[in-house]
N, C-alpha and C positions, 0 to 999 in steps of 0.2 A: 504493499499499499504506500503510494507516494504522499507527499505532503499535501497536495491539493485534494486528494481523495480523503485524507484524514481531516482536513479542515472542514469539508462539507459534511463528513460524518459527525464530527463533534458539534457542528452548528445544528444539524438535524436533531441530534440527541438533546441539545439544550432546548430547542423549540418544543420537542415532545415532552420534556420534563416540565416546562411551563404549562402546557396544556393539561397535563395530568395533575397539576397542583390543585388542591381543594379550593384555593382562593382565585383560580383563574377566571371564573365567571364574574366574580365581584371586581376583580382587577380590571376587567374590560370597561366597567363604569369609571374607574379611576383614570384609565387611559383616555376615555372620552372627555372627561373633565380637563385632563392635561392638554388634549388636542385643542380644546376651546381656548385655553389660556395661551397656548403657543400661537394660535391663529391671530389673536389680538396683538401679540408681540410681533408677529410677522408683518402685520400692517405697519407698525411703527418702524420696523427695520427697513421695509421697502421705502418708506418715506425718507429715512436717514440716508440710504444708498442713493436715492434720487437726488437729494439735496447736495450730498458730497460730489456726486457725478456732475451735476450742473455747475458747481463752483470750479471743479477741475477742468471741465470743458471750456469754461469762460477764461480761465487762467492759462489754458493750454499746458496743464501740468497733470497728466494722468497718473504720475507717481504719488500724488498727494494722499491717496488712500493709505499709504504706508506710514504717513505721519500720525494717523489716528489708530492704526492697527494695534499699537501698544495698549491703548485703553480698551479696545474691543477684546483683546486677548485676556486682559485682567478680568473683565466681566465674564468671559467664557470660562476662565479658570475657576472663579467663584461659583458660577452656576453649576459646574460639574459636581461640586461637593453635595449639592442637593438632589441631583438626578442620576449620578453614575457611581456604581460600585466598582471594586477592584479585587480580582479580575472579574470580567463579566460572566464567564462560564465556570461551571463547577469543575474543580481540579481533582478533588479527592477520589472519585470513582475510577480515575484513570491512572492513579499512581502505582497500582499493582498490575497493570496490563503490560504486555510485551512491547508496546510502542515506546519510542524515545521520549523521555520526559521533557527534554529541551524542545523537541518538535511540538509536543502538546502545548507548552508554554508559548511558543512562537505562534501557534494557531490562535491562542487566546489574545495575544497582543495584536495580531493582524485583524482579528474580529473587532476589537475595540477601534482600531484605526479605520476600518471600513464601515463602522456603525453609521446608520443614517442620521443620527443626531449630529454628526460632524458637518452635515450639509445644511444645517439650519442657517449658517452665516451666508449661504448663497443668496438668501433673500436680500442681503445688503450688497454682496459682490456683483450679482447679475445686473441689477439696475445701474450700478456704477459703471460696470464694464460696457454696458449697452450705450450709455449716454456719452462716455468718452470715445467710444468707437464712432458714434455719430458725429462727435466733435473733431474727428480727423485721425484718430488712432487706427492703425491697420488692423485687419481682422486677426492675423496671426499674433500680433502683439496683445490684442484684447484676450485671446485664448490663453496666451502665456501669462498674462496678468492674473486671470482666474486660477490657473494652476499654481502660481506662486502664493496667492492668498490662501488657497485651500491647503497647500503644503504647510503654511504657517499654523493653520488650525490643527493639523495632524501633529505637528511638533508640540503644540500646546497640550494636546491630549496625552502625549507621552510624558511631558513635564508634569502634568497633573497626576498621572499614574505614579510617577516617582515620588512626588511629594506626599500623596495620599498614603502610599505604602509606608514611607518612613514615619509619617506622623502617627500612623496606627501603632508603630512600635514604641515611640517615645515622644512626649509632648514637646521636648526641646527642639525637635526637627522643624517646628514652626519657625524657628529662627532662619531657616534656609530661604523660604519664600519672602520672609520679612526683610532679609538682607538684600535679596535680589531686587524686589520692588522698591524697597526703601532707598537703595543706592541710585535708582532712576528717578524717583518722584521727589525725594527731599531736596536735592539740588535745585530742582525747578521751583520749589516753594521758597527757599531761603536765598537763592541768588537774586541779585537786582534784575529788574525787568530788561534793562539794556543788555546785560550779559546773557540772559535767557534768549532774547531775540537773536543775538549773534550765534548762539549755539544752534538754534533752530535753522537759521539761515545757512550755517555751515553744513549741517546734516542734509538739508534739502538740496543745496546747490552742488556740494562736493561729493555726496554719497548717493542720495536717492535719484537725482536727476540723471546722472550718467550710468548708474549701475543697477537701479531698482528693477527695471524690466529688461533683464539680460540673462544670458546663459550663466554668467558668473554668479548672479544671485541664486539661480536655481541650483547650481552646484554647491554653493555654501549651505543653503537650506537643506539639501539632500544629505550632506555630510552630517549636519547637526541632527537631523532626524535619525540617521543610522546610529549615531553615538547614543542618543537617548534610548533607542530600541535595544541596543546591545546591553546598556546598563540595566534597563528594566528586565531584560531576559535573564540576566544573571541574578539580579536581586530577587525577582519573583520566585525563581527556582529555589534559591536558598531558603527564603522565608517560608514558602509553602511546604517545602520538605521538612523544615524544622517543626512547623505547626502540626502537620499530619503525624509525624513521629512523636509529637508531644515533648519535644526537646525544650526544657525550661531550666533556667537558673534559679534554684530554690535557695532561700536564705531563712534562717531562723529569725522570726520577728515576734515582737511582743504583740499579743492579741488583746485588744481592749474588750472588756465585758460590758461596757456601758451600764454599769450597775445603777446609775442614777435613774434609768428607765424602768427598773424593776417595780417601782411604786405604781406604775400604770397597768400592771397585770398583763393580760394577753395582748392588749394594744401595744404595751411597751416591748414585748417580744417581737412583734411584727415591725415596730419602729427600728429595733436593732437589725432585723433582716434587711430593711430598706437601706440603712446606713452602711452595713457591711457589703451589700450588693453594689452600692455606688463606689465604695472604696476598692473592691476586689475585682469586679467584673470589667473587662476591658471595654466592652461595648457601651455600658452605662457610664463608666468613668470618663471615657473620652468625650461623650456628649456634654457632660458637666464642665469639663475643662475648656472645651470649645466655647461653651456659653459664657463662661467667666471672661475669656479672652475677647469675644465679640462685644460683650456689654461694656467692658472696661475701655475698649477702643472708642466706641461711640460716645461713651460718657465723657471722655477726655476731649473728643472732637467737638462735642456740643459745648463743653465748658470753655474751651480756649480758641475755638474757631467760629467762623460766621457762615460756613457753607450749609449748616443745618438750622439756620435761624427761621426758616419758613414755618408757618403754623402746622402744615401737614407733616413735614419731615420731623419737626420737634415732637409732635404728639405721637407719631408712629414709632419713633425710636424710643420714646419713653415707655409706651405700652410694650414694645418689643422686648425690653429688658425684663419685664415682669411676666410676660407670656412665654418667653423662649423655653424655659425648663419644662413647662407643661406641654407646649406644642411638640417638643421633640421626644418626650418620654411618656406622657399620658395618652398620646395618640395610640400607643402600643400597650396600654394598660392591660394587665393580666397575661400578656404574651410571654414575658419571662417566667411567670408562674405556670405556664403551660407545660414546663419541664417536670413539674411535680404536682399538677392540679389534682390528681387522684387523692393525695394525702390531705389536701385542703377540704375534700368532700367528706372526710371521716366524721367530723364533729359538726353539730348544727350551728349555723351562723358563723362558721369559721371564716368564710369568705367575706361576710359583712364586716367582721372585725378587721380583716386585712385591708379592705377598701377604706375603712375609716382611718386606719393607721397610715395608708398611703396619702390620704387627704391631709392629715395633720403634718406629715413629713414634707409634702410639697408646699404647704403653707409656711412651714419653718424655713424651707429653702429660699423663700422670697425675701428673707432677711439679707441675702447676698446682694440682689439688685438694689435693695434699700440702701445698703452701705455703699455700693458702687455708684449710686446716683447722687451721693452727697456733693461731689464737685460741682455739678450743674446747679444744685441748690445754693451752694456757697457763692458761686459767681452770679447768681440771680437769674439764671436761665429757667430754672424750675422753682416752683413754690412748694411748701410743705403740703398744702391742700391738694396740689396736683399729684404729688407722690402718693398720698393717701387714696386718692381716687383711682390711680393705677393699681395700687395694692389690693384694694377691696373689690375692684372689678375682676382682678385675676382670681382671688380666692372665692368670689361669688359666682356670677354667671358664666365666666370662662371655664372654671373648674367643673361646674355643674354640667356644662355642655361636653367637655372632654371625657368626664367619667361615664357618660352615656355609652362610650365605646366599649366599656367593659361587658356590655350586653352582647355586642356583635363580634368582638375580636375572638378568633378561634385559631390563630396561627401561632405556633410556638416560636419564640425568639431565642436563637442560640445566644449563650451568654458570653462566651470567650472566643468562638471561632470567627475571627475577623477576616482572615484571608480566604479560607476555603469555605466559609459559611454560605448557607443557601441565600439566594436573592430573596429578600423579604418583600413579598408582594402585598402592598397596601390594598385594603378594600376601599370601596368608593367613599365610605363615610370618613375614613381617616384623612384623606386629602381634602374633602369638602370642609369638615369641621376645623381642620388646621388653618385653612384659608379664612374661614369665618372668624376664628379666634384672633387672627392677626389684623383683619381689616375692619370688621364690623364695629368694635369699640372705638376705633379712630373716627370712623364716619359718624358714630353717635355723638362723640365729643364735638366734632366740627358742626354738626347739626344743632346741638344744644347751644353752642357758642354763637351761632348765627341767630338764634331766637332770643337767648338770654345773654348775660355776661359770663365771663370765664368762671368766676366764683360760683355762680348759681349752677353752671354746668357741672363743675366738680362736686358740688354738694349733692346734686341729683345722682351722680354716679356712685358716691359714697353710700347714699341711702339704698340704692338698688343692690350694690355689692353686699352691704351688711344684711339685707333681707335674705339673700341667698346663703351667706356665710352662717348666720345664726340659725337657719333652718336646715343645716346640713344633715342632721340625723334623720329627717323625714324623707328628703329626696334620695339620700343614700340607701335607705331601706327600700324605696321603690325600685332603685336600680338593682338591688340584690334580689328582690322578688322576681323581676323580669329575667335576671340571669338564671334563676332556678327554673323558670319556665322553659328556657332554651338549653338546659344543662347537658342533655344527652347529645344534642346537635353540636354544641361547643366542644364537648369531650371528644367526640369523633374527630373534629378538626384538629384539636391539640395532639391527639394520638398520631394522626396521619402525618403531621408536619414536624414531628420530632426528629 
């Protein structure tokens, strides 16, 4: 069997695996919702490509697109963290087969490179290339321009795969993209405008204009792509093999008993479980660390910058800080427990106690964004009333809505298998409720501020949030009752997806 035949076989096996997955039918609704969102984005991207192409045609500078590609690639890099896993195909079933392990890894990397998601940027590139072609660029040069731009996107996909893999191993690897992007962006921020203009003029006149659309550019980009591909091939093979063989460096550590929680009885025991899961399990721990990093970055940006001074941006980022932990973890509520759901069914109302402990835990977690939002409060960008409105909106209606997913989630979430773990296929409600949790509170604040003043709007939010927070025991019991109605259907899904 040659590599091409193996590639199509693995791709076919992956498609069949997705179709056999118990959440395949529900995932189709999630994909439909995603296609709608992508459709709206495509309209914006077409407008962007048309606008840039018109300017380039007017200036007779078809290479101008390369001046903005850096920012497009940063956006692409960040978007992949929300939509793309690594690697895309399952590796574990093929580790004991007689096929070459490196060949299998190469097939996975090629599959990611040829993924249709990489073509999304063509909605920007095609209008641009068409307009500059109409403006005088030759047909072959326009085709070459499209190839060069797409090659840059594929390089970005390999760069993302490298960073994502390293970050999954240790949080300090975030310093790598921070150093790369920081070294390019910070000089533009702190250098005088005159120096910045000279730098852009030099890059445009001496580099992009003579060499951007040429065989030299294609050769350089092809070499860069091959280098990233080779590094990823070696790195993926080593890490996947270590994880499959369960090769770990173990150290004797002091294990805290959290004895202060003993006074809360069974709820205290489940609180210990939540804390230890966050500390020990890679998948959960990494989401918390990423949340702290993102919230800290935006908090400092709001405090000491003016780019987020707009009402919508300021309100959205304020809510984002308080909703992030719930949006990334509670959308999969009960999925980690799917690994041992049978044990939770032994005693009556065990799951109800677990759900209440989860609620208290994620309410306590919100002390982190409260602390991280102090700089905007000190600098006068946020008010104490605004922070309280964000806090109680999260603990109230947002958590009430996200905990409803405990009724419908029936897909077991692996706790530690981050490289070879199964693709976690979200059901339609996870995607919808996550988007609702992010945007509806912001729109509600803006609507209230348009009708009343800001103080009245925040007081209304606090009252609504407190009404949900103080009645937690009633709506949590309703969720538990509906979970028990669907318990056999959910158990079947948890068992099948382990």
